[in-house]
N, C-alpha and C positions, 0 to 999 in steps of 0.2 A: 230191187223193192225200195220203196221210200215209207216213211211212216210219219204219223203226226201230221203237222202242217208243213214239214219240210217238202221241197220241190227238187231236191238234189239228193244224191246217194249220200248215206251217212255211215261211218264205222263206229261201233261201240266196243268198249273194253267190257268183254263178257263178265270178267271177274268182278266188275263193279255192279252188276245187275243183281239186286237182291231179291225181286219178285217179278213174275211175269203173268200176264192174264191174256186169255183168249178173247179176242174181240169179235163182235158180230159183223164188223165191216170187212169187206174183201181187201186182200192185198192190192197194191197199186203198182203196176210196172211202168217204168220209165220208157217212154218211147225212144228207140234207137240207142238204149244203154248197152254198152259193151263192157262186160266185166273184166275181160283181159285187158282191154285198153286202160281201164280205170285203175287195175292193180299196178299196171306198168308205170303209172304216174308217180309211184314211190310215195304215196301219201302215208304209208304205213312206216316209212323209215324217217319221218319228220325232216323233209328236206330243208336245207338251210341256204342254199343257193345253187349255182350252176356246178357242173362237174369240176373236179380239180385234178391236178396232176399229183398223186401221192408219191412222196420220195421218202423211203424209210430204210433203216438198217434193222436186220432182224436175225434172230438165232437159227441155228441149224434145225431146230424142231418146227419152227414156223415155216421155213423154207420147204420142208417136206410137205407140210400141210398145204401150203399154197401151190406147190406143184401138182397136188392131187385135186385141189379145189380153188382154182385161180380166182383172184378178186374181179378180174376184167379180162376181156378178150385180148387187150394190149399189154397185159401183165408181162414184165420183164424182171428176171432175177439173175443176179450175177454175183459170183463168189467175191468176198471182200476179206480174205484171210481164211484161216483154217475153220473158224466156227462161225463166221457172219457172213450175211448175204445182203446185197442192196436191192431194194424193191423199188420199182416204178410202175405205176398203172394209173389210168385215168378212171377215176371213180365218182360216184355221186357224193356230193357234200351233205351228209346227213348226220342226224343224231346217232343213228345205228352204227355208223363208221366210227364215231367217237367212242361208243360203248365197246365196239369190237376192238379198237386199239387199246383202250384202257383195261380190257379183259385180259391182254397178254402181259401186262405189268412191264417189268424190265426186259423182256424177251424181244421188245420192238421199241425203236427210238424214231420218231417222226423228225425228218430233216426238212421236209417242205410240203406244202407251201408254208411260209413263214407264219402266217396267221394261224394255222393249225397247230404248227409247233408251239407257238406262244400259248395258245389255248390249253394244249395238253400239259405244258410246264406249269401253268397257273393251277390247273386242276390237280396235278400231282402234288404241288406245294400245299394246297388246301388240304389234301387227304393226309399229307404228312403231319400237318398241324393238328388235325383232328386226332391221329393216332398218338401223337407226342403229347397231346393235352396241354399245349403251351399257349401262350398269349397270342400267338400267330392266328389262333382260331378266331379271335375276335375280329379280325380283318376279313373273315370269309365273306361276309355279306357284301363289302365294298369291292371285292375282287371278282365278282361274278362276271361271266361273259354273255354276250348276246345269245350264243347258242344255248347256254343253260336256262336263260331267261326264257327263251322260246320253248324249250322243252317243259319247263314248269307251267308256262301259259297254256300250252297244248294239253297238257294233263288236266289242268283246270277246265278247259273248254270241254273235253271229253266227259269230265266228271258232271259239269253242269248239264250237258245234253242228256246224260243218263238219268239225271233227276227230274227231267221234264215230264 
């Protein structure tokens, strides 16, 4: 279904919709639209580029989780001592991946690709500065990454579309 003047499918953040009205005009179907194919495009994950080869060291708790729910079909987990494991998997380069990685805090360390490792390190430094309340917080705006800029832009676009 499409709405308004749009000719392509749109997703809306339902939590941002404040009111809804029943319209007299009928819903319009997009000819040839395939919902499964559209969802498979990962639009909801906020893609940032091509797939990447994720390389990380993780805790035993995460190893158990990833054995039950692999990140990717080609996922490899190898023991690296008594309490750590090495993860390798080809995954989509998305904002959701970054949120997932950050959500596990110090139980996972990204080793590669270098760009992702540097981005995670910069994010963690900014977070530490926020919690420390020190002067490093002042540099937060200048140390933003393209990925965080994209996420902010995507959120603004969704918000703008919801207000149309």
